[in-house]
A tleap script that builds the chain and sets N, CA, C and O, in Angstrom:
source leaprc.protein.ff14SB
mol = sequence {
  NMET LEU ASP ILE ILE LYS LYS THR ILE LEU
  ALA GLY LEU GLY LEU ILE SER LEU THR ARG
  GLU LYS ALA GLU GLU ILE ALA LYS ASP LEU
  ILE LYS ARG GLY GLU LEU ALA GLU THR GLU
  GLU ALA LYS PHE VAL LYS ASP LEU LEU GLU
  GLN ALA GLU LYS SER LYS ALA GLU LEU GLU
  LYS LYS LEU GLU LYS THR VAL GLU ALA VAL
  LEU THR LYS LEU ASN ILE PRO THR ARG LYS
  GLU PHE GLU GLU LEU LYS ALA ARG VAL GLU
  GLU MET ALA GLY GLN LYS CLYS
}
set mol.1.N position { -23.845 13.419 -13.663 }
set mol.1.CA position { -23.701 13.291 -15.107 }
set mol.1.C position { -22.277 13.633 -15.543 }
set mol.1.O position { -21.675 12.925 -16.350 }
set mol.2.N position { -21.750 14.724 -15.000 }
set mol.2.CA position { -20.408 15.161 -15.361 }
set mol.2.C position { -19.381 14.108 -14.961 }
set mol.2.O position { -18.393 13.900 -15.666 }
set mol.3.N position { -19.614 13.443 -13.829 }
set mol.3.CA position { -18.703 12.395 -13.365 }
set mol.3.C position { -18.665 11.233 -14.354 }
set mol.3.O position { -17.596 10.683 -14.618 }
set mol.4.N position { -19.793 10.864 -14.892 }
set mol.4.CA position { -19.856 9.784 -15.879 }
set mol.4.C position { -19.094 10.180 -17.136 }
set mol.4.O position { -18.371 9.368 -17.713 }
set mol.5.N position { -19.258 11.425 -17.557 }
set mol.5.CA position { -18.546 11.918 -18.744 }
set mol.5.C position { -17.042 11.858 -18.510 }
set mol.5.O position { -16.294 11.411 -19.379 }
set mol.6.N position { -16.592 12.313 -17.323 }
set mol.6.CA position { -15.163 12.282 -17.001 }
set mol.6.C position { -14.620 10.858 -17.066 }
set mol.6.O position { -13.586 10.600 -17.681 }
set mol.7.N position { -15.329 9.946 -16.425 }
set mol.7.CA position { -14.868 8.560 -16.400 }
set mol.7.C position { -14.813 7.960 -17.796 }
set mol.7.O position { -13.893 7.208 -18.117 }
set mol.8.N position { -15.783 8.285 -18.614 }
set mol.8.CA position { -15.800 7.779 -19.980 }
set mol.8.C position { -14.626 8.337 -20.770 }
set mol.8.O position { -13.953 7.607 -21.497 }
set mol.9.N position { -14.389 9.611 -20.626 }
set mol.9.CA position { -13.269 10.248 -21.325 }
set mol.9.C position { -11.946 9.638 -20.870 }
set mol.9.O position { -11.097 9.292 -21.692 }
set mol.10.N position { -11.782 9.511 -19.566 }
set mol.10.CA position { -10.538 8.967 -19.028 }
set mol.10.C position { -10.300 7.539 -19.504 }
set mol.10.O position { -9.177 7.169 -19.844 }
set mol.11.N position { -11.336 6.764 -19.526 }
set mol.11.CA position { -11.192 5.381 -19.967 }
set mol.11.C position { -10.851 5.312 -21.446 }
set mol.11.O position { -10.066 4.460 -21.862 }
set mol.12.N position { -11.421 6.182 -22.230 }
set mol.12.CA position { -11.215 6.139 -23.668 }
set mol.12.C position { -9.916 6.765 -24.148 }
set mol.12.O position { -9.450 6.444 -25.241 }
set mol.13.N position { -9.335 7.630 -23.376 }
set mol.13.CA position { -8.163 8.368 -23.835 }
set mol.13.C position { -6.834 7.669 -23.617 }
set mol.13.O position { -5.866 7.922 -24.334 }
set mol.14.N position { -6.792 6.826 -22.666 }
set mol.14.CA position { -5.479 6.324 -22.280 }
set mol.14.C position { -4.845 7.398 -21.427 }
set mol.14.O position { -4.142 8.272 -21.936 }
set mol.15.N position { -5.085 7.338 -20.154 }
set mol.15.CA position { -4.735 8.412 -19.227 }
set mol.15.C position { -3.273 8.809 -19.272 }
set mol.15.O position { -2.934 9.949 -18.954 }
set mol.16.N position { -2.432 7.926 -19.647 }
set mol.16.CA position { -1.006 8.213 -19.636 }
set mol.16.C position { -0.682 9.364 -20.581 }
set mol.16.O position { 0.218 10.158 -20.305 }
set mol.17.N position { -1.394 9.458 -21.675 }
set mol.17.CA position { -1.051 10.453 -22.687 }
set mol.17.C position { -1.891 11.726 -22.610 }
set mol.17.O position { -1.834 12.553 -23.520 }
set mol.18.N position { -2.665 11.898 -21.546 }
set mol.18.CA position { -3.519 13.080 -21.439 }
set mol.18.C position { -2.679 14.317 -21.132 }
set mol.18.O position { -1.934 14.353 -20.153 }
set mol.19.N position { -2.814 15.320 -21.983 }
set mol.19.CA position { -2.102 16.573 -21.786 }
set mol.19.C position { -3.110 17.669 -21.458 }
set mol.19.O position { -4.315 17.503 -21.643 }
set mol.20.N position { -2.592 18.784 -20.970 }
set mol.20.CA position { -3.471 19.915 -20.662 }
set mol.20.C position { -4.215 20.365 -21.920 }
set mol.20.O position { -5.409 20.663 -21.874 }
set mol.21.N position { -3.495 20.409 -23.043 }
set mol.21.CA position { -4.117 20.854 -24.289 }
set mol.21.C position { -5.281 19.928 -24.674 }
set mol.21.O position { -6.340 20.389 -25.100 }
set mol.22.N position { -5.066 18.622 -24.517 }
set mol.22.CA position { -6.110 17.661 -24.867 }
set mol.22.C position { -7.297 17.801 -23.913 }
set mol.22.O position { -8.448 17.732 -24.342 }
set mol.23.N position { -7.020 17.997 -22.618 }
set mol.23.CA position { -8.088 18.177 -21.636 }
set mol.23.C position { -8.894 19.433 -21.946 }
set mol.23.O position { -10.120 19.431 -21.842 }
set mol.24.N position { -8.203 20.506 -22.328 }
set mol.24.CA position { -8.899 21.750 -22.678 }
set mol.24.C position { -9.733 21.565 -23.941 }
set mol.24.O position { -10.837 22.099 -24.052 }
set mol.25.N position { -9.198 20.810 -24.883 }
set mol.25.CA position { -9.936 20.529 -26.122 }
set mol.25.C position { -11.218 19.748 -25.813 }
set mol.25.O position { -12.275 20.027 -26.378 }
set mol.26.N position { -11.113 18.787 -24.930 }
set mol.26.CA position { -12.287 17.994 -24.533 }
set mol.26.C position { -13.313 18.893 -23.854 }
set mol.26.O position { -14.508 18.801 -24.134 }
set mol.27.N position { -12.845 19.765 -22.958 }
set mol.27.CA position { -13.751 20.670 -22.253 }
set mol.27.C position { -14.474 21.584 -23.236 }
set mol.27.O position { -15.684 21.784 -23.122 }
set mol.28.N position { -13.750 22.135 -24.189 }
set mol.28.CA position { -14.373 23.033 -25.176 }
set mol.28.C position { -15.420 22.284 -26.014 }
set mol.28.O position { -16.472 22.832 -26.344 }
set mol.29.N position { -15.117 21.035 -26.347 }
set mol.29.CA position { -16.067 20.222 -27.102 }
set mol.29.C position { -17.336 19.978 -26.276 }
set mol.29.O position { -18.447 20.050 -26.800 }
set mol.30.N position { -17.160 19.691 -24.987 }
set mol.30.CA position { -18.322 19.481 -24.113 }
set mol.30.C position { -19.136 20.761 -23.966 }
set mol.30.O position { -20.364 20.712 -23.886 }
set mol.31.N position { -18.456 21.909 -23.928 }
set mol.31.CA position { -19.158 23.199 -23.839 }
set mol.31.C position { -19.979 23.428 -25.104 }
set mol.31.O position { -21.132 23.853 -25.033 }
set mol.32.N position { -19.383 23.146 -26.262 }
set mol.32.CA position { -20.105 23.314 -27.536 }
set mol.32.C position { -21.361 22.448 -27.579 }
set mol.32.O position { -22.398 22.858 -28.100 }
set mol.33.N position { -21.246 21.241 -27.021 }
set mol.33.CA position { -22.387 20.316 -27.042 }
set mol.33.C position { -23.379 20.595 -25.921 }
set mol.33.O position { -24.420 19.944 -25.832 }
set mol.34.N position { -23.061 21.560 -25.067 }
set mol.34.CA position { -23.967 21.928 -23.987 }
set mol.34.C position { -23.913 20.981 -22.797 }
set mol.34.O position { -24.820 20.996 -21.965 }
set mol.35.N position { -22.883 20.167 -22.697 }
set mol.35.CA position { -22.775 19.208 -21.604 }
set mol.35.C position { -21.913 19.727 -20.459 }
set mol.35.O position { -21.789 19.079 -19.420 }
set mol.36.N position { -21.317 20.904 -20.660 }
set mol.36.CA position { -20.469 21.509 -19.638 }
set mol.36.C position { -20.634 23.020 -19.729 }
set mol.36.O position { -20.604 23.593 -20.818 }
set mol.37.N position { -20.806 23.654 -18.584 }
set mol.37.CA position { -20.920 25.122 -18.558 }
set mol.37.C position { -19.524 25.729 -18.669 }
set mol.37.O position { -18.552 25.168 -18.166 }
set mol.38.N position { -19.436 26.882 -19.334 }
set mol.38.CA position { -18.141 27.556 -19.493 }
set mol.38.C position { -17.501 27.863 -18.151 }
set mol.38.O position { -16.277 27.842 -18.015 }
set mol.39.N position { -18.338 28.147 -17.161 }
set mol.39.CA position { -17.809 28.465 -15.830 }
set mol.39.C position { -17.171 27.242 -15.168 }
set mol.39.O position { -16.398 27.390 -14.222 }
set mol.40.N position { -17.476 26.066 -15.639 }
set mol.40.CA position { -16.930 24.830 -15.060 }
set mol.40.C position { -15.709 24.318 -15.811 }
set mol.40.O position { -15.125 23.303 -15.429 }
set mol.41.N position { -15.321 25.007 -16.869 }
set mol.41.CA position { -14.226 24.508 -17.721 }
set mol.41.C position { -12.918 24.321 -16.952 }
set mol.41.O position { -12.299 23.259 -17.031 }
set mol.42.N position { -12.500 25.334 -16.219 }
set mol.42.CA position { -11.214 25.256 -15.513 }
set mol.42.C position { -11.208 24.125 -14.495 }
set mol.42.O position { -10.227 23.388 -14.392 }
set mol.43.N position { -12.286 23.983 -13.750 }
set mol.43.CA position { -12.380 22.908 -12.753 }
set mol.43.C position { -12.388 21.552 -13.445 }
set mol.43.O position { -11.742 20.615 -12.976 }
set mol.44.N position { -13.105 21.439 -14.545 }
set mol.44.CA position { -13.174 20.192 -15.283 }
set mol.44.C position { -11.783 19.776 -15.761 }
set mol.44.O position { -11.389 18.621 -15.603 }
set mol.45.N position { -11.043 20.715 -16.344 }
set mol.45.CA position { -9.694 20.431 -16.848 }
set mol.45.C position { -8.790 20.019 -15.693 }
set mol.45.O position { -8.047 19.043 -15.797 }
set mol.46.N position { -8.855 20.763 -14.591 }
set mol.46.CA position { -8.031 20.459 -13.417 }
set mol.46.C position { -8.349 19.064 -12.883 }
set mol.46.O position { -7.442 18.275 -12.618 }
set mol.47.N position { -9.641 18.763 -12.727 }
set mol.47.CA position { -10.051 17.449 -12.224 }
set mol.47.C position { -9.616 16.328 -13.165 }
set mol.47.O position { -9.165 15.270 -12.725 }
set mol.48.N position { -9.757 16.572 -14.437 }
set mol.48.CA position { -9.384 15.566 -15.440 }
set mol.48.C position { -7.890 15.266 -15.382 }
set mol.48.O position { -7.483 14.105 -15.424 }
set mol.49.N position { -7.081 16.308 -15.285 }
set mol.49.CA position { -5.628 16.127 -15.210 }
set mol.49.C position { -5.203 15.464 -13.897 }
set mol.49.O position { -4.294 14.634 -13.883 }
set mol.50.N position { -5.859 15.832 -12.797 }
set mol.50.CA position { -5.544 15.194 -11.510 }
set mol.50.C position { -5.879 13.711 -11.542 }
set mol.50.O position { -5.106 12.881 -11.063 }
set mol.51.N position { -7.022 13.386 -12.104 }
set mol.51.CA position { -7.433 11.981 -12.200 }
set mol.51.C position { -6.471 11.212 -13.112 }
set mol.51.O position { -6.131 10.061 -12.837 }
set mol.52.N position { -6.044 11.847 -14.180 }
set mol.52.CA position { -5.101 11.202 -15.093 }
set mol.52.C position { -3.776 10.933 -14.387 }
set mol.52.O position { -3.190 9.862 -14.552 }
set mol.53.N position { -3.303 11.893 -13.606 }
set mol.53.CA position { -2.038 11.719 -12.873 }
set mol.53.C position { -2.166 10.616 -11.827 }
set mol.53.O position { -1.257 9.807 -11.642 }
set mol.54.N position { -3.300 10.598 -11.153 }
set mol.54.CA position { -3.543 9.558 -10.139 }
set mol.54.C position { -3.569 8.180 -10.801 }
set mol.54.O position { -2.966 7.235 -10.292 }
set mol.55.N position { -4.250 8.067 -11.910 }
set mol.55.CA position { -4.325 6.793 -12.620 }
set mol.55.C position { -2.959 6.368 -13.134 }
set mol.55.O position { -2.619 5.185 -13.114 }
set mol.56.N position { -2.183 7.334 -13.592 }
set mol.56.CA position { -0.832 7.045 -14.074 }
set mol.56.C position { 0.028 6.494 -12.941 }
set mol.56.O position { 0.750 5.515 -13.127 }
set mol.57.N position { -0.047 7.119 -11.776 }
set mol.57.CA position { 0.731 6.671 -10.618 }
set mol.57.C position { 0.316 5.259 -10.207 }
set mol.57.O position { 1.165 4.426 -9.890 }
set mol.58.N position { -0.990 4.994 -10.214 }
set mol.58.CA position { -1.479 3.661 -9.865 }
set mol.58.C position { -0.993 2.619 -10.865 }
set mol.58.O position { -0.613 1.512 -10.486 }
set mol.59.N position { -1.007 2.980 -12.135 }
set mol.59.CA position { -0.528 2.062 -13.170 }
set mol.59.C position { 0.957 1.780 -13.003 }
set mol.59.O position { 1.396 0.638 -13.144 }
set mol.60.N position { 1.730 2.816 -12.704 }
set mol.60.CA position { 3.170 2.638 -12.500 }
set mol.60.C position { 3.441 1.688 -11.334 }
set mol.60.O position { 4.319 0.829 -11.422 }
set mol.61.N position { 2.679 1.842 -10.233 }
set mol.61.CA position { 2.849 0.953 -9.079 }
set mol.61.C position { 2.527 -0.492 -9.452 }
set mol.61.O position { 3.245 -1.417 -9.073 }
set mol.62.N position { 1.447 -0.672 -10.193 }
set mol.62.CA position { 1.055 -2.022 -10.607 }
set mol.62.C position { 2.118 -2.633 -11.518 }
set mol.62.O position { 2.442 -3.814 -11.396 }
set mol.63.N position { 2.655 -1.832 -12.424 }
set mol.63.CA position { 3.699 -2.328 -13.316 }
set mol.63.C position { 4.956 -2.713 -12.545 }
set mol.63.O position { 5.577 -3.737 -12.830 }
set mol.64.N position { 5.327 -1.890 -11.570 }
set mol.64.CA position { 6.499 -2.202 -10.755 }
set mol.64.C position { 6.314 -3.524 -10.018 }
set mol.64.O position { 7.222 -4.354 -9.985 }
set mol.65.N position { 5.140 -3.716 -9.431 }
set mol.65.CA position { 4.859 -4.966 -8.717 }
set mol.65.C position { 4.898 -6.159 -9.664 }
set mol.65.O position { 5.422 -7.217 -9.318 }
set mol.66.N position { 4.345 -5.986 -10.850 }
set mol.66.CA position { 4.342 -7.069 -11.829 }
set mol.66.C position { 5.753 -7.420 -12.264 }
set mol.66.O position { 6.100 -8.597 -12.361 }
set mol.67.N position { 6.567 -6.409 -12.525 }
set mol.67.CA position { 7.950 -6.649 -12.936 }
set mol.67.C position { 8.716 -7.351 -11.821 }
set mol.67.O position { 9.464 -8.295 -12.073 }
set mol.68.N position { 8.528 -6.888 -10.590 }
set mol.68.CA position { 9.202 -7.534 -9.456 }
set mol.68.C position { 8.781 -8.997 -9.337 }
set mol.68.O position { 9.614 -9.868 -9.089 }
set mol.69.N position { 7.498 -9.262 -9.512 }
set mol.69.CA position { 7.010 -10.641 -9.421 }
set mol.69.C position { 7.623 -11.503 -10.513 }
set mol.69.O position { 8.010 -12.644 -10.259 }
set mol.70.N position { 7.717 -10.971 -11.722 }
set mol.70.CA position { 8.307 -11.721 -12.834 }
set mol.70.C position { 9.786 -11.983 -12.572 }
set mol.70.O position { 10.268 -13.094 -12.795 }
set mol.71.N position { 10.509 -10.971 -12.102 }
set mol.71.CA position { 11.930 -11.145 -11.790 }
set mol.71.C position { 12.121 -12.215 -10.713 }
set mol.71.O position { 13.014 -13.057 -10.814 }
set mol.72.N position { 11.288 -12.173 -9.700 }
set mol.72.CA position { 11.368 -13.163 -8.624 }
set mol.72.C position { 11.069 -14.555 -9.161 }
set mol.72.O position { 11.771 -15.516 -8.848 }
set mol.73.N position { 10.040 -14.654 -9.958 }
set mol.73.CA position { 9.650 -15.954 -10.518 }
set mol.73.C position { 10.756 -16.527 -11.405 }
set mol.73.O position { 10.999 -17.734 -11.406 }
set mol.74.N position { 11.420 -15.655 -12.155 }
set mol.74.CA position { 12.494 -16.102 -13.047 }
set mol.74.C position { 13.843 -16.180 -12.326 }
set mol.74.O position { 14.862 -16.533 -12.921 }
set mol.75.N position { 13.828 -15.844 -11.035 }
set mol.75.CA position { 15.033 -15.877 -10.212 }
set mol.75.C position { 16.115 -14.923 -10.746 }
set mol.75.O position { 17.301 -15.253 -10.753 }
set mol.76.N position { 15.688 -13.753 -11.186 }
set mol.76.CA position { 16.593 -12.719 -11.688 }
set mol.76.C position { 16.717 -11.654 -10.605 }
set mol.76.O position { 15.708 -11.152 -10.109 }
set mol.77.N position { 17.954 -11.305 -10.233 }
set mol.77.CA position { 18.115 -10.310 -9.166 }
set mol.77.C position { 17.656 -8.915 -9.617 }
set mol.77.O position { 17.756 -8.549 -10.789 }
set mol.78.N position { 17.158 -8.169 -8.653 }
set mol.78.CA position { 16.787 -6.776 -8.930 }
set mol.78.C position { 18.063 -5.946 -8.989 }
set mol.78.O position { 19.135 -6.430 -8.625 }
set mol.79.N position { 17.956 -4.713 -9.440 }
set mol.79.CA position { 19.127 -3.832 -9.505 }
set mol.79.C position { 19.733 -3.669 -8.113 }
set mol.79.O position { 20.953 -3.687 -7.948 }
set mol.80.N position { 18.861 -3.509 -7.115 }
set mol.80.CA position { 19.348 -3.338 -5.749 }
set mol.80.C position { 20.145 -4.569 -5.310 }
set mol.80.O position { 21.240 -4.445 -4.761 }
set mol.81.N position { 19.593 -5.744 -5.555 }
set mol.81.CA position { 20.299 -6.981 -5.194 }
set mol.81.C position { 21.616 -7.101 -5.955 }
set mol.81.O position { 22.632 -7.513 -5.394 }
set mol.82.N position { 21.590 -6.742 -7.217 }
set mol.82.CA position { 22.806 -6.793 -8.036 }
set mol.82.C position { 23.876 -5.859 -7.479 }
set mol.82.O position { 25.040 -6.241 -7.361 }
set mol.83.N position { 23.477 -4.633 -7.138 }
set mol.83.CA position { 24.425 -3.657 -6.594 }
set mol.83.C position { 24.996 -4.136 -5.263 }
set mol.83.O position { 26.182 -3.947 -4.992 }
set mol.84.N position { 24.150 -4.760 -4.425 }
set mol.84.CA position { 24.633 -5.291 -3.149 }
set mol.84.C position { 25.663 -6.397 -3.385 }
set mol.84.O position { 26.701 -6.433 -2.724 }
set mol.85.N position { 25.378 -7.291 -4.317 }
set mol.85.CA position { 26.318 -8.364 -4.640 }
set mol.85.C position { 27.622 -7.802 -5.210 }
set mol.85.O position { 28.710 -8.268 -4.870 }
set mol.86.N position { 27.504 -6.819 -6.062 }
set mol.86.CA position { 28.681 -6.186 -6.657 }
set mol.86.C position { 29.563 -5.572 -5.570 }
set mol.86.O position { 30.785 -5.718 -5.598 }
set mol.87.N position { 28.943 -4.893 -4.623 }
set mol.87.CA position { 29.688 -4.273 -3.524 }
set mol.87.C position { 30.388 -5.339 -2.680 }
set mol.87.O position { 31.530 -5.153 -2.261 }
set mol.88.N position { 29.702 -6.451 -2.435 }
set mol.88.CA position { 30.308 -7.532 -1.650 }
set mol.88.C position { 31.495 -8.141 -2.385 }
set mol.88.O position { 32.528 -8.422 -1.777 }
set mol.89.N position { 31.350 -8.344 -3.688 }
set mol.89.CA position { 32.451 -8.902 -4.486 }
set mol.89.C position { 33.638 -7.956 -4.468 }
set mol.89.O position { 34.774 -8.395 -4.290 }
set mol.90.N position { 33.394 -6.661 -4.651 }
set mol.90.CA position { 34.465 -5.680 -4.627 }
set mol.90.C position { 35.160 -5.641 -3.264 }
set mol.90.O position { 36.381 -5.514 -3.173 }
set mol.91.N position { 34.349 -5.755 -2.209 }
set mol.91.CA position { 34.899 -5.780 -0.860 }
set mol.91.C position { 35.775 -7.010 -0.653 }
set mol.91.O position { 36.865 -6.917 -0.089 }
set mol.92.N position { 35.290 -8.160 -1.111 }
set mol.92.CA position { 36.048 -9.404 -0.973 }
set mol.92.C position { 37.340 -9.347 -1.809 }
set mol.92.O position { 38.382 -9.832 -1.369 }
set mol.93.N position { 37.271 -8.766 -2.992 }
set mol.93.CA position { 38.444 -8.643 -3.856 }
set mol.93.C position { 39.467 -7.729 -3.199 }
set mol.93.O position { 40.669 -7.965 -3.325 }
set mol.94.N position { 39.023 -6.704 -2.508 }
set mol.94.CA position { 39.923 -5.790 -1.812 }
set mol.94.C position { 40.592 -6.432 -0.627 }
set mol.94.O position { 41.717 -6.074 -0.279 }
set mol.95.N position { 39.922 -7.373 -0.003 }
set mol.95.CA position { 40.483 -8.075 1.167 }
set mol.95.C position { 41.580 -9.038 0.758 }
set mol.95.O position { 42.499 -9.284 1.540 }
set mol.96.N position { 41.510 -9.595 -0.460 }
set mol.96.CA position { 42.475 -10.578 -0.919 }
set mol.96.C position { 43.813 -9.931 -1.273 }
set mol.96.O position { 44.833 -10.619 -1.309 }
set mol.97.N position { 43.828 -8.646 -1.532 }
set mol.97.CA position { 45.063 -7.960 -1.967 }
set mol.97.C position { 46.007 -7.749 -0.840 }
set mol.97.O position { 47.086 -7.190 -1.035 }
savepdb mol mol.pdb
quit
């Protein structure tokens, strides 16, 4: 039951913006409603924040892949490719002197 509550909360909150204060507020609300024991509050908050961080990291990876795919599709060089080209141009310019 607690797992379902966590998943519902995480889905509804927008995990990126979950703070410790908000997680503690949610836990206290669940305690008031009798859906969480006071002894489980610290673990609940910790689990909620860990899940939020994990989801945030997964979202960041997905966004990075999407951006890379869009750049590739539009034939736009990545920063790394740009820096490599810049270094080659500078090297070639130095050779001409």
